[in-house]
N, C-alpha and C positions, 0 to 999 in steps of 0.2 A: 744091550745093558752094560753099563760101565760102573764099576765100583771104585770109589775113591775115598781117601781119608783127607780131610781138611784139618788145618791146625789153626788154633787161635791162641795167641800168647798174651799173658798178662802178668805183671809183677805182683808179688804177694802184697797184702794190705800194708805192711810196714814200709814198703818201698814205693807204693803207688803214687806218692806225692810228687815224684819227679824231681829233677835237679834244681828247678827254680825254688822249691820249698825246702830243699836240703842243701845248704851251701857246700860247695866242693864235691858234690856227687854227680857223676855221669852214669846214666843207666846202662845196663848190659844190652847187647844187640846180638841177635841170632846171625851167625856167619854161615853155618852149614847144617842142613837138616835132612833127615831121611824119612820118607813117608812110610807109615806102618803098612804091613801086609794086611790086606782085607781078607778075613777068614772066608774060605770058599763056602762053607756052610751058610754063613750069613749072606754072602753075595747071591747064592742060588735062591735063597728065600727072601731076597730083597729087604733084609733087615738093616735098620739104621740105629745109631746110638752115639752118645757123647761119652768120652772118658775124661775125667778131670784128674790130673796128677799134681802132686806137690814134689818139688825137687830143689836141689841146691846147685847153683851155678858157681863152681869153684873159681878161685882167683886165676887159675890157668885156663879157664873157659870150658872145662869139661863139666858134664852134668853128673851129679851123684845123688845118692839118697832119694831115688825116685820111688814114690809111694802112690798107690791108687787111692784117691779120695772117693770117687764114685764112678759108676758106669757099668754097662752090661758085662757079664763075665767073659763072654766070647771075644770082646774087644780089648780087654785089659792087658793080656800078655803081649799082643802085638804093639800096643801103645807104649808100654814100658820098654820093650826092646828097641823101638825106634828112637824114643827120646833119650835113652841112655847113650846113643851114638851121636847126638847133636853136639855142635861146638858153638860157643858164644864168644863174642868179645866181652870180657868180664866188666862188671861195674867198676868204676874207679872213684876213689875218695881221695881228694887232694893229690891226684896223680898216681896213686897206688892202687893196683888191682885188689879187689876184695871179693869174698864169697857173698852171694846174694840168694835169698830164697825166691822161688818162682812158683806160680800156679800155671799149669798148662792144660788147655782143653783141646782134645783131638775130636773132631767130628767125623764119624764114619757115615757116609751117605752112598746109597746106590743111585746112580743117575741114568 
């Protein structure tokens, strides 16, 4: 039995249009991520779940204001801890780094 957390990234609705629809905007890109720790309790019981987080990727690429939008309680804390350590190449508007909202989904699955 192997427990793992998968991640799915998506931009917040206001930014989902992409650079072709927002002149001068280059989207953010994940540079470094850390997998969340799979709770032992959940792993032993073969429990799965998705945690959806909202966050802000700052102009320096650090993640801030991480908030849980939904997900099982046992997976929330590990998800927030992991995402708080991620580093992005920030979004750029006309060559200047900008802060950008993001929605992040972490999938906890026992395999």
